[in-house]
N, C-alpha and C positions, 0 to 999 in steps of 0.2 A: 504494500500500500504506500501511497505517497502522502506524507504528512502535509496538511494544509492548515496554515495558521492565519486567520484573518487579522489585520486587513491586507496582508500581503497578497499580491496577485499570483495566480498559479501560472505554470509554464505552458506555452503553446506546445502542441505535440510535434510540430515540425516548423521550419523557418517560416516566419510570417509572410503572408502573401504580399503585403505592401512592400516589404524589403526586397523580395524577389522581383516584383513588378518594377520597383524603382531601379534595381540593377539592370534589368532588361532595357529600361529607358535610357540609362546611362550608357550601356553598351551600344545601343542604336545611335545615340547622339554622337558617340565617339566616331562612328563610321560615317554618319550622314550630315553632321553639322555643317552648315554652309560657311564658306569662307567669308561671306559678308559679315558674319558675326564678329569678325576680327576688327572691323572698321568702326570702332566706337568713337564717339565724339571726343575730341582732344580738349585738354584743359587750356585756359588762356595762356598765351606765350609768356606773360609776365609772372606766372606762378611758378615758384621754385619748389620742386617736389623732392622728397627724401630719396636717397640712394637706395636702390633695391638690388640685392645680390642675386644674379641669375646664373644657374649652372648651364654650361653648354652641353649639348647632346653628347659630345665626346666624353664628358665626365662619366656618363652612365655606362660607358664601355670599359671602365677600368675597375680593377680589384683593390685599388688603394684610394685613400683620401689624404690630403695634406694636413688637415687640422680638424679638430672637433672642439666643442665648448663644454661638453659634459664633465670632463675629467677635472677641470679647475674652474668651471663657470665663466671662463673667458675664452675667446677664440684663440687657441694655442696650437702651434704645430706639434704633431705627434713626436717629431724629432726633439722637441724642447719640453716634452712632458716626462717627468721622472717617475714613470709608472708603466706597467705593461698594459697596453690597450690593443685589442684586436677588433678591427672593423670589418663586418661582413656587409659588403656593398650590395646595392640593388642588382648590379650586373651579376655578381656571384650568386645571389639568391635565385635569379632567373636561370642562370646557366645550369645550376644543379637542381632546378625545379623544386626548391625547398618549399615546404608548406607548414613547418612547425619549428619550435625552439629546439627540439631534438635534432632536426636536420641542421640547424645553425651551429650547434655546439660540436658536431662531429669534427669540424675542421678548426676548432679553437683549442690551442694547447692549455692545459691546466683546468679545463672544465669538462665534467662528464654529466651524465644523467642517471637518476634513480628511477625506479618503476612508478613512484608517485601514486601507489595504490590504484593505478589504472584510471585516474580521474584528473590529473594535473601535471603541469611542468614541475620537475623537481631536480634542479641543477645541483651539482656537487662542485664547489669551488676550492681548489688548492687543498684537497684533502680534509676540508672542514665538513661538518655534517650537512646533509642535503637541506636546501632552503627553498621554501615556496614563496617567501615574502620579499626576496631581493630582486624584484622586477620593477622597472620604471618605464614610463612612456613620456618622452620629451622632458626627461628629468624629474618627473613627478611620480610619486609612489603609486604602484599598481600591484597590490599585494594579495589579492584574493586568489585562492587555489583554482586555477583553470588552465586550459590549453590555449595559448595565445596564437593568433594567426598573423600572417605576414602580408595580407592583401593591401594594406595601406601604409606599408613601411618603406622608407627611403633607404635606411640602413639599420643595422643592429650593432651596438657597441658593447663589447664585453670588456669590463675593467676588472682585472684580477688584483687581489690584495684588499685589505680593509679600505672602505671608501666612505666612512661615516662623516668625515669632515665636510664632504660635499652633499651626501645623500641622507644623512641623519642615522638614526638607530639601525642596527643590523649592518648589512653590507660587510659581513665578517670576513669572508674569503673572497668576495667579489660581488659585482652587480651586473645585470644585463639591462641595457637601456635601448628601447626602440625609438627611433626618430621617424616621425610620421611625415607623409606627403602633405603639403599645405599649399594653399593658393599663393602664387608668387608672380603673377602677370605673364607667365609662360603659357603658350597655347599647347595644350596636351590633348591628344586623341589616341587612346591606346586601349586594347582589350586582348585578353589571353584566354583561350579555351584549352583545357587540359583533359585528355581522356587516357585511361590507362588500365592496368591490371586490377583485378578485384573491384571492377566497376568504379574506378576512380573517375569522377565527373566533376569538373570545377570550372567556373567562369569568373574572371575578374575584369574590371573596367576602371579606367582612369580618364577623367575629363577635366581640363582646366582652361579657363578663358578670362581674359581681361575685358570687363564691361566698359571701362573707360580708364583714364589715367589715374583714377582715384580708387576704384573698386575692382576686385578680381575674385573669382570663385574657383573652387576645385572640388570635385566629387570623386571619391574612390569607392568601389563596391565589390562585393564578392557573394557568390552563391555556390554551394557544394552539396552534392547528394552522392555519397560514395559508400562502397563496401570496404572490406579489408580482408587480410589473409587469416585473421582469427575467426573462429567459428561464429556464424550468425552476427558478425560485426556490422554495424551501420554507422554512418556519420552524416549528419545533416547540419549545416551551418550556413549562416549568412551574415553579412555586415554591410553597413553603408556609413560613410564618413564625409559629409560635406564640410568645407571650410570657406570662409570669406575673409579676404584681406582688404583693409581700408587704410588709405593714406590720409590720416586726419588733417595733417598740416605738414609743413616742410620738415619738421623734426619728429613727428609722431606717427607711428604705424600701429595698427590693431589687427589681430587675427582672432576670429571667432570660429569655433568648431563644435560639432556634435557628432557622436558616434553611437549607433545602435548595433549591438553584436549579439548573436544567438548561436549557441553550440549545443547540439544534442548528439550523444554517441553512446555506444555500448561499452560498459565497463568490463574490463578483463584484467584480473590481478595476476594472471600467469599460472605457472605450474609449480608443484612442490619438488623437493629434492629427496635423494636417498643415497646413503653411503657417501656423503660428502660431495655429490655432484647433482646437477639437475637431472630429473628423470628423462630418459630417452623416449620421447613421445612425438607424435606428429605435431607440427608447428601450430596446428589449429585446435589442439586439444583444449578442452575447457572443463573446469571443475565447478559444479554447481548446476542450477537450473538453467538450461540454455535459452529459455524464453527471454528475448531482449527486453521485454517490459519489466522483468524482474531484476535486471542489471543495467542500470542506465546512469548516465551523467548528463546533467543539463545546466546550462548557464545562460542567463539573460542579463545583459548590462546596458546601461545608458549613461553616456558621459557628455558633459558640457564643459568646454574649455574657452578660456580667453587669455590672450597675451597682449600686453601693451609695452611697446618700446618707445622710449623718448630720449632724444639726444639734447642735452642742455648746452652743448658746445664746450669748447675748452677741454675736451677729453673726458667729460663727465657723462655717463650713460646710465639710464635706469631701465630695468626690465621687471615687469610684474606678471606673474603667471597665476591663474586660478583654474582649478579643476575640481569638478563635482562629479562623482560616479555613484550610481546606484546598481549594486550587484545582487543577483538572485541565483544562488548556486545550490544544486541538489545532486547527490550521488548515492547509489545503492549498489551493493555488490555481494558476491559470494567469495569466501576466503578459504583456501585449502590449508590444512594443517600438516603435521608430520605424518608420513606413512607409517603404518604399524610395522613391528619387527618382522612379521611374516611376508610383508610386501603385498598384502591382499586388500587392505582397507585404508581409507583416507578420511579424516574428519573434515566436515564442511561447516562453516559458521557464516553468519550474514549480519549486516547492519546497514543503516542508511544515515545520512547526515545532510541537514538542510541549514544553509547559512544565508542570512540576509545582511548585507553591509552597505552603509552609506559613508563614503569617503569625501571629505572636503579639505582641500589644501590650497594655501595661498603663499606664494614665494615672491619676495621683493629683493632684487639685487641692484646694488649701485656700484659701478666701477669708475675709477678715475686714475689719471696718470700724474705722477709727481716726479720731477727731475731735480736731483740735488747734485750739482757738479756733473761728474761723469756717470753717476749712478742713476739708473732709471727704475722707478717703482710703478707697478700696475696693482692697484689696491682694490680689493673687493670687500664690501660689507653687505651683509644680507640678513634676512629674517624669514623664517618659515612658520606659519601658523596652520594648525590642522586639527580636525576632529574626525574620529572614526567610531561610528555606532554600529554595533553588530548584535544580531540575534542568532542563537544557535539552537538546534534541535537534533539530537542524535538518539536513535532508537535501535534496539537489538532485535535481530530476527530469531523467531522461535519456530521449531518444527514439531512434527507429531502432534498436531492439534494444539500447539502452543505450550507443550510440556517441557521441551529441552531446547538449549541454545546451541547445540552442536549435534551433528548426526553423521555416523559413519556410512560411507558409500563404497561400493566395490571399486578398487583401483582400475579394474578392467573396463568399467562403464561408469565414470564419475560424473556424467552429464545428464542424468535422468531428471524427471520432474521432481521438484522439491516445493510443495506448497508451503509458503512462508507467511507468518504473521509478524508484524513489527510492533514492538511494545516499548514504552518508555520504562526504564528501570529493570530491563532484562540483564544488565550488567553494570558494574560500577563505572564503566567507561561512558555510559549514557549521560546526557545532560540536557537540560532545558533552561537556558539562561540568556543573559544579555550583558554586553560590556560596552563601556564608553572609554575611549582613549582621547586625551587632550594633549596636544603637542605644541610646544613653543620652542623654536630653535633660533639661535643667534650665532653668527659666524663672521669671521674676518680673516682675510688672507692677503699676503703681500708677495707678488712675484717681482723679484729683484734682479736686475741686470747689472752686475758689478762691472763687467767688461764684455767685449764681444765673445770671450771664451767662458766666463764664469757666470752662472745664474743660480739663484737661490729661490726657494719657495717655502713659505711658512704660513700655516693656518691653524686656527683653533675654533672649534664649534662647541657651543653649550646648548644642551637640550633639556628642557623640562618635560618629562614624560609621565603623565598621570593616567593610571588605568584603574577602573573600577569594574567589578563583576557582581552581578546579582543572580542568584539561583531562584528560578521561578517555581521549583518543586516544593511542595509543602507536605507530601506524604510519601511513604515507601522508602526504599533503600537510599534514594538520593536526597531525602529530606535533610535540611540543615540540622546539625547537631552542635554540641559544644566544641567539637574538634573540626567540624566542617560548617562554618557559619554561613548564613544566607548571603552576606555581603562581604566581599573581599576587595582590597585595594592595595595599590603600590604607588609610590611617588619617587621616581628616580631622577637624579641630576647627572647627566651624562656629559663628560668632557671627551672630545675627539680631536686630538692634535694630529698634525701632519707636518713633516719637515723634509725637504729634499734639496740636494745640491747637484748641479749639472755642469759638466765641463765639456765644452765643444773642442775636442782635440783637432777637428777639422770642421769646416762648414757642413760637411755631410756625415760627421761622426760625433755622437755625444755619448759620454759616460756619466752615469748617475748613481746616487745612493738615495734611498728613501726610507723613512720611518713613519709608521702610522698606527693608530689604535682605533678600534671600533668596539662598541658595547651592544649587548643583546639583552634587553630586559626580560624579566621572568614571565611576562605575558605570552611569549612565544610569537612565532610568525603570524598566527591567526588570532592573537589576543584572547585566547581562551584557556591558557595554561596556568592561571593563578590558583594556588592552593593556600590553605592556612599555614603551611610550612614555608613555601618559597616566597610568599608575598613580602617578607621582610629581608630576603637575601639580596646581596649585591648582584648586579647584573653580570652575566658572563662577559669576559673581555678577550679580545683578539688583538695580539700585538705582532706586527709584521716588520721585519727588517729585510731590505731588498737592495741588491746591487745589480746594475744592468748596463747594457750598451744598445744603441740604436745606430744603424748604418744605412744611409741612403745610397745604396749601391749605384743606383741611377735615380734621376728625378722621380720616376714612377715605379721604383722597386725598393722596398724597405725590409730590412732584416733586423730582428730584435733578439736580445738575450737578457734573461733575468735569472738571478740566483737569489733564493729567499729562504727565510725561516719564519714560520707562522706558528705562534703559540696560542693555545686556547686555555684561558685561565678562568678561575671562579666557577668550575664545574661542580654541581651539587652531587655528592655521593652519600651513601648510607654511613652515618656516624655510629661506630660500634658502641659508644656510650649511651646513645639515645635510641638507636634502632630506626631512625628516620633519616631522610636525605637532607640533612642540614649542614653537612660538612663541605666546605669549599676547598677544592684542590686544583692544581695545574692538570688539566684533563688530557690534553693531546698536543702533539707537536708535529709539524710537517716541515721537512727539508725538501726543497724542490729546485728544479732547473726548468726553464721554459725557453724554447727557441721558436721563433716565428718568422715567416717570410710571406710577402704578398706583393703582387704587382706584375709588371711586364718585364720578362727577361729579354725579349726582343719585341719588335713591333707586332709580331704574329703569335708570340708565345706568352701566355699569362699563367701565373701560378698562385696558389694560396695554400698554406698549411703550417705545420710545425711539429715539434717534438716536446714531450714533457716527461720529466722524471719526478716522481713524487714518493717520498718515504714518510707516510703518515701513521703515527703510532700513538696509542693511548699511554699516558704517563702515570696514570693511577687506575686502580680497580674501581669501576663504577657499579658493577653488579656481578652476580655469579657467572654471567655469560659475557661480561665485558671486562677482561682482566688487563692489568698493566702489562704493556708490551705488545698487546694485540694490534693488528693492523686495522685502520679505520675502513669501514665497509665502502664498497663501490669506488675504491681508489686503486687502479692498477699502478704498479711501479713505473711501467713504461707505456707510453702511448705515442703513436705517430700517425700523421695524416698529411697527404699532399694531393692537391687537385691541380690538374693541368688542362689548359685549353690551347689548342693550336689552330690557327686559321690558315688554311692552304691558299686561299685567295679571298676575294671580297664576298664570295657567295658560300663557300664551304668551309666548315670547321669541325673539329672533333675534341672531345674531352675525355680525360682518364683520371680517375681518383683511386687512391689506396688508403685504407684505414686499418690501422693495427692497434689493438688493445691487448695488453698483457693480462695475465691472471689477476683476479681480484677476489675479494670475499663478499658474500651476500649479506653478512652482518658482522658485528664485532665479536661474535662467538668464534669466528674464523673456522667454523666447522664445515662450511660449504663453500666450494670454490666456484666462481663464475669463470669458465675456461677462456683462455686467450683465443682471439680470432683475428683473421685478416679478411677484409671485405674489399672487393673491387667494384667500382662504379664506372660507367662510361656514358658518352653522349655523342650525338651527331647534330650539327647545326647547318641549316641551309636557308639562305636568304633568297627568296624568289625575286624580290626587288627591294627597293628602299623602304617600302611600306609593309610588305608581307614576309614573315619568317616562319619556319617550322623547325622543331627540334625533337629529337628522340632521346630520352634518358633511360638508361638501364641500371637499376640498383641491384647490387649483389650479382654481378655479371656471371660469376662462376657458380651460382646457386649454392653457396656455402651455408651449411646448417650451423647456426651459432646462437648464443644467448646474449641478448643486447643489454638488458638492465635488470635490476632486482630491487626488492624492497623488503628484504628479510630472507631467511633460509627457505621459505616455502611460497614466495611470491616472485617468481622468476619468469621474465618475458622472453620467449624465443624471438630472434630476429626474423625479418621478412625473407621469404624465398625470393628468387629472381623476380623482379617486377619491372614493367615497362610503363613509360609515360610518353605520350605524344602531346606537344604543346604547339598550338597554332596562334601566332601573334600578329596583330595588326596595329600600326602606329602611323599617325599623320602629324 
C-alpha cells in the first residue's frame, strides 16, 4: 500500500500529460521555429547594455573548460584552483550518451557509486562513507534522495576533498554540482531522440531565443519511457525547465527559472551473497514480489529559482541566488537477507519510506578587488540563509496475513508472489515525524596574488545549524519515552576553514598545497538521524591535506595530480562504560592519489579519464562487524578509466572507453568481496550534415558479467549486459 498523508498530494502514476505535451511542443518548435523570430526589435542606440558572456558553438565540442566559479565562488581558472576538480562537459555527456550520475562518475577519479538501496544516487567520495546529500545545482543544495537527470545540464562539476567553506555543512569527501542551461541570448534549436536496448526510449529538447535586446528565454525538456535489463524494470520520467533572462539596466541582469521533474521507476536492491562472493545468478534475477506496483520509487519536484547580478563598478560585484524546491519522494522495496547454510532459503523483508521536503535557500555574494602595491586581492564575503522542512513516514512490510516481518523463500525461485501489508511500528526503524532545519552561514575569502608565480587563498565559513525533530507517534513501540522523547534538537556552530598556496612554476604548470575541514552534523544527510544520545554530540569532522600539480599540456589539454590524506574524526562508537554510542573516536583515514586528464590530444583526438589509488581504513572499532583496520566499503584500491574519441574526418568519428575497478568490499565487515572488473564501451558518430547527426553507443562491448555496486553484503547490483543506444540529433 502507498501511505497517503493529507494535505500532501499523491503521485501521478506516470509522467504528467502536460509535461509530455509541453516537451513535444518544445521539440517541434526546435525544428520549425521561423527565422523571423530572431529579428526582435532593437533597443535604442543610446542605451548601454550589460556585457553578456556567450559561448561559441566550438566550446561545446570540447572535453575541457578553462575556468569555473563553483570551487571558490569567483570565476577562476582551473589551473589556478588549488583543489582537484573534474568537469564533465556537455560534449562528453552526449558522446557517451550519459543519462545518470552513475554514468558521470565512471570517468571521475576518486568517486564511485553505492547501490543506494535501488532508489537514489549514492556517491562515495575519496573513501568516505556514501553520501546522498552532497549534491548541488548551480551551487545551491539539492539534497533529497533521488536519481538526478542530465537533460538540462550544461556540465557537471565534481570537486573532491572537503568543500564546506564554499558549500556549507557536509561536503566531507567531495560534492557534485550540476550547472544548468539558462537563457543567454543565444539562438538554440536542438533535440535528441535516443532508442536502445531494453526499450530505452528518450526524447530531449532545447530551445533558446532572444525576444529583444532586453529579454531572452530558454526551455529544456525531456520525456522517457524505458525498460531495463533487470526483471520487470520500468522507468518513466519527464522534466521541463524554462528560464528567462532580463537585462534590467546597464549593470543589472536577472535570470528566473522553474523546473518540474517527475521520476517513476522500479526499485531493485540487487542480489545476496554466499561464501564471500555475490551469488552467480542471471543478471535479471530478482528477490521479492516481482509485481512492479509493489516495488517502486517515485519523485515529484518543483523548483523556482532567481538570480540577480549587479555590477557596482570599480571591481565590486554582487550576486544573489534564491531557490525554493518542493520534493515529494516515495520508495518501496523488497530486501534479501543472508542465504541459509544449506544454500536453499533466503529471507525477504520489505519496507517503504515517504519523504516530503521543502527547501528554501538564499545566497548573497559580494566580490571586490583590492590592490596594495604589487599584491592583488580578490575578496569574497557572503551569506547563506536557509530552511528545510521535512516530513517522514517509514513503515515495515508484514507477510503471512500481517504476522511476520521476514519470510523465507526458496533460493531457486525467490521471485514469487508475496502479499505484503505495510504497518507503522513493525520495527524500531519505522518513524512518523517531522524536522525543521534552520541554516545561517557567513563566509569570507581572500584570493591573493603575491606575484605572477605565487598565489594564496584563505577562507573561513561559520554556520549556525539548528535542527529540531518531532515524533508524531503517541502509541506503540515508537511512542516517546523517557529515553526517547517526543522532541529532539541540536544546535551546532560549524567552522570550515580552507587555506591553499599555489606556485606557477611555468605559465602552464602550477603546484599547490591545500588544507580544508568540513563538518557533518548529527542530523545526517536526510535530517532524520537525531536520537536522544547523539543530539548532544559534536559533529563529525573531515580534515583533508592535499598536494597537487596541474599541467596545461596544451591550451585545451589539462593533466592533474593530487596526493591527499583525508581523516574522519568524531565518529560515535559504543562506549564500553555506558553501552551506548556516545564515545567519539578518529573513525577512518584515506590515503589517496588521483591522476586526471581531459581535452584534445590532437585536433581529431579527444580524451577524458584518470586513475585513483585509495587506501581507506577504519581507525577504530565501530561495531562487531566494523573492526579497526577494516577497509571502508565500496572503495577499490585501484580504479582506472579512459575515454577516447577520434574523428576521421568532418563526418565520421569513433569512441572507445575502458573502465577498470579493482576488488572492493560490500560492507565494513569485509566478509564479501565485490570482484574486480574491466568494462569496454564504444561509439560511432556520423554527421549527415551540419544540422543532423546520428551516433551508436555500445556499453559493455564484450558482454562482461560483472557486479557494479553494492549497499551491504546482500544488496549487490549486477552490471548491465551489452547494451546499444542509437541517438539521432538535430540542431539549428
